[in-house]
N, CA, C and O atoms as a Maestro MAE file, in Angstrom:
{
 s_m_m2io_version
 :::
 2.0.0
}

f_m_ct {
 s_m_title
 :::
 protein
 m_atom[280] {
  # First column is atom index #
  i_m_mmod_type
  r_m_x_coord
  r_m_y_coord
  r_m_z_coord
  i_m_residue_number
  s_m_chain_name
  s_m_pdb_residue_name
  s_m_pdb_atom_name
  i_m_atomic_number
  :::
  1 25 0.845 -1.165 0.000 1 A "MET " " N  " 7
  2 3 0.000 0.000 0.000 1 A "MET " " CA " 6
  3 2 0.893 1.231 0.000 1 A "MET " " C  " 6
  4 15 1.884 1.279 0.729 1 A "MET " " O  " 8
  5 25 0.553 2.225 -0.810 2 A "HIS " " N  " 7
  6 3 1.340 3.449 -0.931 2 A "HIS " " CA " 6
  7 2 0.780 4.492 0.016 2 A "HIS " " C  " 6
  8 15 -0.424 4.748 0.015 2 A "HIS " " O  " 8
  9 25 1.631 5.093 0.816 3 A "ASN " " N  " 7
  10 3 1.224 6.149 1.729 3 A "ASN " " CA " 6
  11 2 1.666 7.466 1.118 3 A "ASN " " C  " 6
  12 15 2.857 7.777 1.121 3 A "ASN " " O  " 8
  13 25 0.721 8.253 0.590 4 A "ALA " " N  " 7
  14 3 1.045 9.489 -0.125 4 A "ALA " " CA " 6
  15 2 1.731 10.506 0.773 4 A "ALA " " C  " 6
  16 15 2.590 11.254 0.307 4 A "ALA " " O  " 8
  17 25 1.371 10.551 2.048 5 A "GLU " " N  " 7
  18 3 1.965 11.531 2.957 5 A "GLU " " CA " 6
  19 2 3.455 11.305 3.149 5 A "GLU " " C  " 6
  20 15 4.237 12.254 3.109 5 A "GLU " " O  " 8
  21 25 3.846 10.080 3.354 6 A "SER " " N  " 7
  22 3 5.246 9.795 3.650 6 A "SER " " CA " 6
  23 2 6.024 9.343 2.425 6 A "SER " " C  " 6
  24 15 7.254 9.293 2.465 6 A "SER " " O  " 8
  25 25 5.334 9.012 1.331 7 A "GLY " " N  " 7
  26 3 6.010 8.513 0.142 7 A "GLY " " CA " 6
  27 2 6.485 7.082 0.300 7 A "GLY " " C  " 6
  28 15 7.250 6.590 -0.530 7 A "GLY " " O  " 8
  29 25 6.048 6.410 1.348 8 A "ARG " " N  " 7
  30 3 6.471 5.034 1.619 8 A "ARG " " CA " 6
  31 2 5.483 4.041 1.031 8 A "ARG " " C  " 6
  32 15 4.289 4.314 0.905 8 A "ARG " " O  " 8
  33 25 6.011 2.895 0.681 9 A "ILE " " N  " 7
  34 3 5.167 1.782 0.272 9 A "ILE " " CA " 6
  35 2 5.186 0.781 1.415 9 A "ILE " " C  " 6
  36 15 6.252 0.366 1.869 9 A "ILE " " O  " 8
  37 25 4.008 0.396 1.875 10 A "ARG " " N  " 7
  38 3 3.906 -0.550 2.988 10 A "ARG " " CA " 6
  39 2 3.163 -1.792 2.534 10 A "ARG " " C  " 6
  40 15 2.246 -1.723 1.715 10 A "ARG " " O  " 8
  41 25 3.567 -2.914 3.073 11 A "HIS " " N  " 7
  42 3 2.924 -4.185 2.782 11 A "HIS " " CA " 6
  43 2 2.547 -4.831 4.104 11 A "HIS " " C  " 6
  44 15 3.337 -4.842 5.048 11 A "HIS " " O  " 8
  45 25 1.345 -5.367 4.167 12 A "SER " " N  " 7
  46 3 0.909 -6.129 5.335 12 A "SER " " CA " 6
  47 2 0.769 -7.581 4.907 12 A "SER " " C  " 6
  48 15 -0.034 -7.917 4.037 12 A "SER " " O  " 8
  49 25 1.563 -8.426 5.532 13 A "LEU " " N  " 7
  50 3 1.557 -9.850 5.212 13 A "LEU " " CA " 6
  51 2 1.164 -10.638 6.450 13 A "LEU " " C  " 6
  52 15 1.606 -10.333 7.558 13 A "LEU " " O  " 8
  53 25 0.341 -11.641 6.257 14 A "LEU " " N  " 7
  54 3 0.011 -12.578 7.318 14 A "LEU " " CA " 6
  55 2 0.774 -13.856 7.006 14 A "LEU " " C  " 6
  56 15 0.572 -14.468 5.957 14 A "LEU " " O  " 8
  57 25 1.647 -14.255 7.916 15 A "ILE " " N  " 7
  58 3 2.483 -15.439 7.700 15 A "ILE " " CA " 6
  59 2 2.156 -16.460 8.778 15 A "ILE " " C  " 6
  60 15 2.265 -16.183 9.972 15 A "ILE " " O  " 8
  61 25 1.753 -17.644 8.338 16 A "ARG " " N  " 7
  62 3 1.475 -18.752 9.254 16 A "ARG " " CA " 6
  63 2 2.541 -19.813 9.016 16 A "ARG " " C  " 6
  64 15 2.796 -20.201 7.876 16 A "ARG " " O  " 8
  65 25 3.158 -20.278 10.089 17 A "LEU " " N  " 7
  66 3 4.205 -21.302 9.988 17 A "LEU " " CA " 6
  67 2 3.867 -22.482 10.883 17 A "LEU " " C  " 6
  68 15 3.319 -22.315 11.973 17 A "LEU " " O  " 8
  69 25 4.199 -23.674 10.413 18 A "TRP " " N  " 7
  70 3 4.036 -24.870 11.215 18 A "TRP " " CA " 6
  71 2 5.058 -25.900 10.756 18 A "TRP " " C  " 6
  72 15 5.618 -25.795 9.665 18 A "TRP " " O  " 8
  73 25 5.294 -26.902 11.610 19 A "ARG " " N  " 7
  74 3 6.228 -27.978 11.258 19 A "ARG " " CA " 6
  75 2 5.422 -29.229 10.954 19 A "ARG " " C  " 6
  76 15 4.454 -29.557 11.639 19 A "ARG " " O  " 8
  77 25 5.854 -29.915 9.902 20 A "GLU " " N  " 7
  78 3 5.179 -31.131 9.467 20 A "GLU " " CA " 6
  79 2 6.214 -32.228 9.300 20 A "GLU " " C  " 6
  80 15 7.336 -31.981 8.857 20 A "GLU " " O  " 8
  81 25 5.826 -33.437 9.660 21 A "GLU " " N  " 7
  82 3 6.737 -34.565 9.508 21 A "GLU " " CA " 6
  83 2 6.681 -35.080 8.069 21 A "GLU " " C  " 6
  84 15 5.603 -35.266 7.505 21 A "GLU " " O  " 8
  85 25 7.865 -35.306 7.485 22 A "THR " " N  " 7
  86 3 7.949 -35.832 6.121 22 A "THR " " CA " 6
  87 2 7.830 -37.354 6.144 22 A "THR " " C  " 6
  88 15 7.807 -37.966 7.212 22 A "THR " " O  " 8
  89 25 7.754 -37.957 4.964 23 A "ALA " " N  " 7
  90 3 7.682 -39.419 4.854 23 A "ALA " " CA " 6
  91 2 8.931 -40.084 5.429 23 A "ALA " " C  " 6
  92 15 8.891 -41.241 5.849 23 A "ALA " " O  " 8
  93 25 10.042 -39.341 5.443 24 A "GLN " " N  " 7
  94 3 11.298 -39.869 5.982 24 A "GLN " " CA " 6
  95 2 11.395 -39.682 7.495 24 A "GLN " " C  " 6
  96 15 12.412 -40.029 8.097 24 A "GLN " " O  " 8
  97 25 10.353 -39.139 8.111 25 A "GLY " " N  " 7
  98 3 10.346 -38.960 9.560 25 A "GLY " " CA " 6
  99 2 11.040 -37.698 10.037 25 A "GLY " " C  " 6
  100 15 11.242 -37.527 11.239 25 A "GLY " " O  " 8
  101 25 11.408 -36.813 9.126 26 A "GLU " " N  " 7
  102 3 12.054 -35.556 9.506 26 A "GLU " " CA " 6
  103 2 11.011 -34.441 9.565 26 A "GLU " " C  " 6
  104 15 9.997 -34.489 8.869 26 A "GLU " " O  " 8
  105 25 11.270 -33.446 10.397 27 A "ALA " " N  " 7
  106 3 10.359 -32.304 10.496 27 A "ALA " " CA " 6
  107 2 10.756 -31.251 9.463 27 A "ALA " " C  " 6
  108 15 11.939 -31.001 9.234 27 A "ALA " " O  " 8
  109 25 9.748 -30.642 8.844 28 A "GLU " " N  " 7
  110 3 9.986 -29.646 7.802 28 A "GLU " " CA " 6
  111 2 9.045 -28.464 8.042 28 A "GLU " " C  " 6
  112 15 7.882 -28.645 8.403 28 A "GLU " " O  " 8
  113 25 9.565 -27.251 7.834 29 A "TRP " " N  " 7
  114 3 8.726 -26.062 7.965 29 A "TRP " " CA " 6
  115 2 7.806 -25.941 6.763 29 A "TRP " " C  " 6
  116 15 8.224 -26.132 5.622 29 A "TRP " " O  " 8
  117 25 6.549 -25.622 7.034 30 A "ARG " " N  " 7
  118 3 5.557 -25.315 6.010 30 A "ARG " " CA " 6
  119 2 4.987 -23.947 6.347 30 A "ARG " " C  " 6
  120 15 5.049 -23.507 7.495 30 A "ARG " " O  " 8
  121 25 4.440 -23.285 5.358 31 A "GLY " " N  " 7
  122 3 3.886 -21.965 5.639 31 A "GLY " " CA " 6
  123 2 2.871 -21.499 4.623 31 A "GLY " " C  " 6
  124 15 2.783 -22.009 3.506 31 A "GLY " " O  " 8
  125 25 2.105 -20.507 5.053 32 A "GLN " " N  " 7
  126 3 1.148 -19.816 4.198 32 A "GLN " " CA " 6
  127 2 1.430 -18.332 4.351 32 A "GLN " " C  " 6
  128 15 1.522 -17.827 5.470 32 A "GLN " " O  " 8
  129 25 1.567 -17.632 3.232 33 A "ILE " " N  " 7
  130 3 1.808 -16.191 3.235 33 A "ILE " " CA " 6
  131 2 0.665 -15.538 2.482 33 A "ILE " " C  " 6
  132 15 0.376 -15.898 1.341 33 A "ILE " " O  " 8
  133 25 0.011 -14.571 3.127 34 A "GLN " " N  " 7
  134 3 -1.087 -13.852 2.482 34 A "GLN " " CA " 6
  135 2 -0.780 -12.364 2.483 34 A "GLN " " C  " 6
  136 15 -0.496 -11.783 3.530 34 A "GLN " " O  " 8
  137 25 -0.836 -11.745 1.302 35 A "HIS " " N  " 7
  138 3 -0.698 -10.292 1.176 35 A "HIS " " CA " 6
  139 2 -2.081 -9.727 1.475 35 A "HIS " " C  " 6
  140 15 -3.017 -9.942 0.705 35 A "HIS " " O  " 8
  141 25 -2.218 -9.007 2.589 36 A "LEU " " N  " 7
  142 3 -3.537 -8.599 3.057 36 A "LEU " " CA " 6
  143 2 -4.220 -7.592 2.144 36 A "LEU " " C  " 6
  144 15 -5.449 -7.559 2.088 36 A "LEU " " O  " 8
  145 25 -3.469 -6.778 1.435 37 A "HIS " " N  " 7
  146 3 -4.069 -5.773 0.554 37 A "HIS " " CA " 6
  147 2 -4.630 -6.410 -0.719 37 A "HIS " " C  " 6
  148 15 -5.748 -6.100 -1.131 37 A "HIS " " O  " 8
  149 25 -3.858 -7.290 -1.334 38 A "SER " " N  " 7
  150 3 -4.282 -7.890 -2.608 38 A "SER " " CA " 6
  151 2 -5.032 -9.210 -2.429 38 A "SER " " C  " 6
  152 15 -5.767 -9.632 -3.322 38 A "SER " " O  " 8
  153 25 -4.850 -9.863 -1.278 39 A "GLY " " N  " 7
  154 3 -5.464 -11.168 -1.058 39 A "GLY " " CA " 6
  155 2 -4.650 -12.322 -1.618 39 A "GLY " " C  " 6
  156 15 -5.032 -13.481 -1.461 39 A "GLY " " O  " 8
  157 25 -3.532 -12.021 -2.269 40 A "GLU " " N  " 7
  158 3 -2.670 -13.052 -2.857 40 A "GLU " " CA " 6
  159 2 -2.168 -13.997 -1.761 40 A "GLU " " C  " 6
  160 15 -1.713 -13.548 -0.709 40 A "GLU " " O  " 8
  161 25 -2.254 -15.316 -2.014 41 A "VAL " " N  " 7
  162 3 -1.848 -16.326 -1.034 41 A "VAL " " CA " 6
  163 2 -0.870 -17.296 -1.684 41 A "VAL " " C  " 6
  164 15 -1.052 -17.710 -2.829 41 A "VAL " " O  " 8
  165 25 0.178 -17.654 -0.929 42 A "HIS " " N  " 7
  166 3 1.152 -18.652 -1.379 42 A "HIS " " CA " 6
  167 2 1.396 -19.636 -0.244 42 A "HIS " " C  " 6
  168 15 1.371 -19.266 0.930 42 A "HIS " " O  " 8
  169 25 1.631 -20.889 -0.604 43 A "TYR " " N  " 7
  170 3 2.006 -21.919 0.355 43 A "TYR " " CA " 6
  171 2 3.444 -22.320 0.063 43 A "TYR " " C  " 6
  172 15 3.847 -22.406 -1.097 43 A "TYR " " O  " 8
  173 25 4.220 -22.565 1.118 44 A "VAL " " N  " 7
  174 3 5.640 -22.869 0.933 44 A "VAL " " CA " 6
  175 2 6.053 -24.075 1.768 44 A "VAL " " C  " 6
  176 15 5.425 -24.424 2.768 44 A "VAL " " O  " 8
  177 25 7.132 -24.688 1.314 45 A "ARG " " N  " 7
  178 3 7.804 -25.759 2.058 45 A "ARG " " CA " 6
  179 2 9.231 -25.298 2.280 45 A "ARG " " C  " 6
  180 15 9.980 -25.117 1.320 45 A "ARG " " O  " 8
  181 25 9.613 -25.108 3.521 46 A "GLY " " N  " 7
  182 3 10.969 -24.698 3.856 46 A "GLY " " CA " 6
  183 2 11.095 -23.196 4.020 46 A "GLY " " C  " 6
  184 15 10.394 -22.424 3.366 46 A "GLY " " O  " 8
  185 25 11.994 -22.793 4.899 47 A "LEU " " N  " 7
  186 3 12.167 -21.372 5.194 47 A "LEU " " CA " 6
  187 2 12.788 -20.610 4.029 47 A "LEU " " C  " 6
  188 15 12.520 -19.420 3.860 47 A "LEU " " O  " 8
  189 25 13.608 -21.272 3.230 48 A "HIS " " N  " 7
  190 3 14.205 -20.606 2.068 48 A "HIS " " CA " 6
  191 2 13.111 -20.175 1.089 48 A "HIS " " C  " 6
  192 15 13.144 -19.063 0.562 48 A "HIS " " O  " 8
  193 25 12.152 -21.054 0.851 49 A "ALA " " N  " 7
  194 3 11.033 -20.724 -0.040 49 A "ALA " " CA " 6
  195 2 10.213 -19.573 0.532 49 A "ALA " " C  " 6
  196 15 9.720 -18.728 -0.215 49 A "ALA " " O  " 8
  197 25 10.067 -19.539 1.843 50 A "LEU " " N  " 7
  198 3 9.331 -18.452 2.497 50 A "LEU " " CA " 6
  199 2 9.968 -17.106 2.183 50 A "LEU " " C  " 6
  200 15 9.270 -16.169 1.795 50 A "LEU " " O  " 8
  201 25 11.272 -16.996 2.343 51 A "THR " " N  " 7
  202 3 11.940 -15.715 2.092 51 A "THR " " CA " 6
  203 2 11.857 -15.325 0.622 51 A "THR " " C  " 6
  204 15 11.723 -14.144 0.302 51 A "THR " " O  " 8
  205 25 11.934 -16.300 -0.269 52 A "GLN " " N  " 7
  206 3 11.830 -15.991 -1.703 52 A "GLN " " CA " 6
  207 2 10.452 -15.439 -2.053 52 A "GLN " " C  " 6
  208 15 10.347 -14.459 -2.789 52 A "GLN " " O  " 8
  209 25 9.402 -16.056 -1.535 53 A "ILE " " N  " 7
  210 3 8.041 -15.601 -1.831 53 A "ILE " " CA " 6
  211 2 7.800 -14.215 -1.244 53 A "ILE " " C  " 6
  212 15 7.205 -13.362 -1.902 53 A "ILE " " O  " 8
  213 25 8.254 -13.984 -0.020 54 A "VAL " " N  " 7
  214 3 8.070 -12.660 0.597 54 A "VAL " " CA " 6
  215 2 8.779 -11.598 -0.238 54 A "VAL " " C  " 6
  216 15 8.211 -10.535 -0.488 54 A "VAL " " O  " 8
  217 25 9.997 -11.864 -0.669 55 A "GLN " " N  " 7
  218 3 10.716 -10.899 -1.501 55 A "GLN " " CA " 6
  219 2 9.968 -10.615 -2.791 55 A "GLN " " C  " 6
  220 15 9.909 -9.466 -3.231 55 A "GLN " " O  " 8
  221 25 9.398 -11.637 -3.401 56 A "THR " " N  " 7
  222 3 8.623 -11.456 -4.631 56 A "THR " " CA " 6
  223 2 7.369 -10.629 -4.372 56 A "THR " " C  " 6
  224 15 7.032 -9.741 -5.155 56 A "THR " " O  " 8
  225 25 6.684 -10.921 -3.278 57 A "MET " " N  " 7
  226 3 5.430 -10.226 -2.981 57 A "MET " " CA " 6
  227 2 5.639 -8.744 -2.688 57 A "MET " " C  " 6
  228 15 4.805 -7.919 -3.057 57 A "MET " " O  " 8
  229 25 6.737 -8.401 -2.033 58 A "ILE " " N  " 7
  230 3 6.950 -6.989 -1.685 58 A "ILE " " CA " 6
  231 2 7.679 -6.223 -2.780 58 A "ILE " " C  " 6
  232 15 7.879 -5.015 -2.662 58 A "ILE " " O  " 8
  233 25 8.075 -6.913 -3.843 59 A "ALA " " N  " 7
  234 3 8.754 -6.248 -4.955 59 A "ALA " " CA " 6
  235 2 7.772 -5.769 -6.013 59 A "ALA " " C  " 6
  236 15 8.182 -5.383 -7.108 59 A "ALA " " O  " 8
  237 25 6.471 -5.788 -5.696 60 A "MET " " N  " 7
  238 3 5.461 -5.353 -6.663 60 A "MET " " CA " 6
  239 2 5.693 -3.894 -7.017 60 A "MET " " C  " 6
  240 15 5.974 -3.084 -6.134 60 A "MET " " O  " 8
  241 25 5.580 -3.543 -8.302 61 A "PRO " " N  " 7
  242 3 5.774 -2.146 -8.711 61 A "PRO " " CA " 6
  243 2 4.764 -1.219 -8.044 61 A "PRO " " C  " 6
  244 15 3.629 -1.603 -7.763 61 A "PRO " " O  " 8
  245 25 5.203 -0.004 -7.801 62 A "GLU " " N  " 7
  246 3 4.366 0.994 -7.140 62 A "GLU " " CA " 6
  247 2 3.070 1.234 -7.900 62 A "GLU " " C  " 6
  248 15 2.037 1.477 -7.275 62 A "GLU " " O  " 8
  249 25 3.090 1.175 -9.222 63 A "GLN " " N  " 7
  250 3 1.893 1.418 -10.020 63 A "GLN " " CA " 6
  251 2 0.812 0.389 -9.702 63 A "GLN " " C  " 6
  252 15 -0.369 0.732 -9.643 63 A "GLN " " O  " 8
  253 25 1.201 -0.864 -9.498 64 A "ASP " " N  " 7
  254 3 0.232 -1.901 -9.165 64 A "ASP " " CA " 6
  255 2 -0.423 -1.613 -7.827 64 A "ASP " " C  " 6
  256 15 -1.625 -1.818 -7.662 64 A "ASP " " O  " 8
  257 25 0.358 -1.144 -6.882 65 A "GLU " " N  " 7
  258 3 -0.174 -0.829 -5.569 65 A "GLU " " CA " 6
  259 2 -1.161 0.325 -5.639 65 A "GLU " " C  " 6
  260 15 -2.223 0.270 -5.018 65 A "GLU " " O  " 8
  261 25 -0.821 1.380 -6.393 66 A "LYS " " N  " 7
  262 3 -1.709 2.538 -6.508 66 A "LYS " " CA " 6
  263 2 -3.013 2.148 -7.195 66 A "LYS " " C  " 6
  264 15 -4.081 2.626 -6.814 66 A "LYS " " O  " 8
  265 25 -2.933 1.293 -8.193 67 A "ALA " " N  " 7
  266 3 -4.131 0.871 -8.924 67 A "ALA " " CA " 6
  267 2 -5.084 0.121 -8.006 67 A "ALA " " C  " 6
  268 15 -6.301 0.215 -8.165 67 A "ALA " " O  " 8
  269 25 -4.542 -0.621 -7.049 68 A "GLY " " N  " 7
  270 3 -5.375 -1.380 -6.131 68 A "GLY " " CA " 6
  271 2 -6.105 -0.526 -5.120 68 A "GLY " " C  " 6
  272 15 -7.061 -0.995 -4.502 68 A "GLY " " O  " 8
  273 25 -5.685 0.717 -4.929 69 A "GLU " " N  " 7
  274 3 -6.304 1.587 -3.938 69 A "GLU " " CA " 6
  275 2 -7.539 2.295 -4.466 69 A "GLU " " C  " 6
  276 15 -8.314 2.826 -3.671 69 A "GLU " " O  " 8
  277 25 -7.752 2.323 -5.761 70 A "LYS " " N  " 7
  278 3 -8.879 3.060 -6.349 70 A "LYS " " CA " 6
  279 2 -10.203 2.411 -6.036 70 A "LYS " " C  " 6
  280 15 -11.248 2.907 -6.457 70 A "LYS " " O  " 8
  :::
 }
 m_bond[279] {
  # First column is bond index #
  i_m_from
  i_m_to
  i_m_order
  :::
  1 1 2 1
  2 2 3 1
  3 3 4 2
  4 3 5 1
  5 5 6 1
  6 6 7 1
  7 7 8 2
  8 7 9 1
  9 9 10 1
  10 10 11 1
  11 11 12 2
  12 11 13 1
  13 13 14 1
  14 14 15 1
  15 15 16 2
  16 15 17 1
  17 17 18 1
  18 18 19 1
  19 19 20 2
  20 19 21 1
  21 21 22 1
  22 22 23 1
  23 23 24 2
  24 23 25 1
  25 25 26 1
  26 26 27 1
  27 27 28 2
  28 27 29 1
  29 29 30 1
  30 30 31 1
  31 31 32 2
  32 31 33 1
  33 33 34 1
  34 34 35 1
  35 35 36 2
  36 35 37 1
  37 37 38 1
  38 38 39 1
  39 39 40 2
  40 39 41 1
  41 41 42 1
  42 42 43 1
  43 43 44 2
  44 43 45 1
  45 45 46 1
  46 46 47 1
  47 47 48 2
  48 47 49 1
  49 49 50 1
  50 50 51 1
  51 51 52 2
  52 51 53 1
  53 53 54 1
  54 54 55 1
  55 55 56 2
  56 55 57 1
  57 57 58 1
  58 58 59 1
  59 59 60 2
  60 59 61 1
  61 61 62 1
  62 62 63 1
  63 63 64 2
  64 63 65 1
  65 65 66 1
  66 66 67 1
  67 67 68 2
  68 67 69 1
  69 69 70 1
  70 70 71 1
  71 71 72 2
  72 71 73 1
  73 73 74 1
  74 74 75 1
  75 75 76 2
  76 75 77 1
  77 77 78 1
  78 78 79 1
  79 79 80 2
  80 79 81 1
  81 81 82 1
  82 82 83 1
  83 83 84 2
  84 83 85 1
  85 85 86 1
  86 86 87 1
  87 87 88 2
  88 87 89 1
  89 89 90 1
  90 90 91 1
  91 91 92 2
  92 91 93 1
  93 93 94 1
  94 94 95 1
  95 95 96 2
  96 95 97 1
  97 97 98 1
  98 98 99 1
  99 99 100 2
  100 99 101 1
  101 101 102 1
  102 102 103 1
  103 103 104 2
  104 103 105 1
  105 105 106 1
  106 106 107 1
  107 107 108 2
  108 107 109 1
  109 109 110 1
  110 110 111 1
  111 111 112 2
  112 111 113 1
  113 113 114 1
  114 114 115 1
  115 115 116 2
  116 115 117 1
  117 117 118 1
  118 118 119 1
  119 119 120 2
  120 119 121 1
  121 121 122 1
  122 122 123 1
  123 123 124 2
  124 123 125 1
  125 125 126 1
  126 126 127 1
  127 127 128 2
  128 127 129 1
  129 129 130 1
  130 130 131 1
  131 131 132 2
  132 131 133 1
  133 133 134 1
  134 134 135 1
  135 135 136 2
  136 135 137 1
  137 137 138 1
  138 138 139 1
  139 139 140 2
  140 139 141 1
  141 141 142 1
  142 142 143 1
  143 143 144 2
  144 143 145 1
  145 145 146 1
  146 146 147 1
  147 147 148 2
  148 147 149 1
  149 149 150 1
  150 150 151 1
  151 151 152 2
  152 151 153 1
  153 153 154 1
  154 154 155 1
  155 155 156 2
  156 155 157 1
  157 157 158 1
  158 158 159 1
  159 159 160 2
  160 159 161 1
  161 161 162 1
  162 162 163 1
  163 163 164 2
  164 163 165 1
  165 165 166 1
  166 166 167 1
  167 167 168 2
  168 167 169 1
  169 169 170 1
  170 170 171 1
  171 171 172 2
  172 171 173 1
  173 173 174 1
  174 174 175 1
  175 175 176 2
  176 175 177 1
  177 177 178 1
  178 178 179 1
  179 179 180 2
  180 179 181 1
  181 181 182 1
  182 182 183 1
  183 183 184 2
  184 183 185 1
  185 185 186 1
  186 186 187 1
  187 187 188 2
  188 187 189 1
  189 189 190 1
  190 190 191 1
  191 191 192 2
  192 191 193 1
  193 193 194 1
  194 194 195 1
  195 195 196 2
  196 195 197 1
  197 197 198 1
  198 198 199 1
  199 199 200 2
  200 199 201 1
  201 201 202 1
  202 202 203 1
  203 203 204 2
  204 203 205 1
  205 205 206 1
  206 206 207 1
  207 207 208 2
  208 207 209 1
  209 209 210 1
  210 210 211 1
  211 211 212 2
  212 211 213 1
  213 213 214 1
  214 214 215 1
  215 215 216 2
  216 215 217 1
  217 217 218 1
  218 218 219 1
  219 219 220 2
  220 219 221 1
  221 221 222 1
  222 222 223 1
  223 223 224 2
  224 223 225 1
  225 225 226 1
  226 226 227 1
  227 227 228 2
  228 227 229 1
  229 229 230 1
  230 230 231 1
  231 231 232 2
  232 231 233 1
  233 233 234 1
  234 234 235 1
  235 235 236 2
  236 235 237 1
  237 237 238 1
  238 238 239 1
  239 239 240 2
  240 239 241 1
  241 241 242 1
  242 242 243 1
  243 243 244 2
  244 243 245 1
  245 245 246 1
  246 246 247 1
  247 247 248 2
  248 247 249 1
  249 249 250 1
  250 250 251 1
  251 251 252 2
  252 251 253 1
  253 253 254 1
  254 254 255 1
  255 255 256 2
  256 255 257 1
  257 257 258 1
  258 258 259 1
  259 259 260 2
  260 259 261 1
  261 261 262 1
  262 262 263 1
  263 263 264 2
  264 263 265 1
  265 265 266 1
  266 266 267 1
  267 267 268 2
  268 267 269 1
  269 269 270 1
  270 270 271 1
  271 271 272 2
  272 271 273 1
  273 273 274 1
  274 274 275 1
  275 275 276 2
  276 275 277 1
  277 277 278 1
  278 278 279 1
  279 279 280 2
  :::
 }
}
């Protein structure tokens, strides 16, 4: 979301994390990331995937954010 007063772009993300046992008996992080402004949702396996998705979600061009506010 673009804040016209401060010139900042802000993103609100809801991140849910949990551990799940794999078929090999090891625990693995799973997660759901939701961009609250756009409603976009992604599911991930592993913390590395989590950081990649978050970086992608917050790299949205400013024009897309402004268009969503109308």
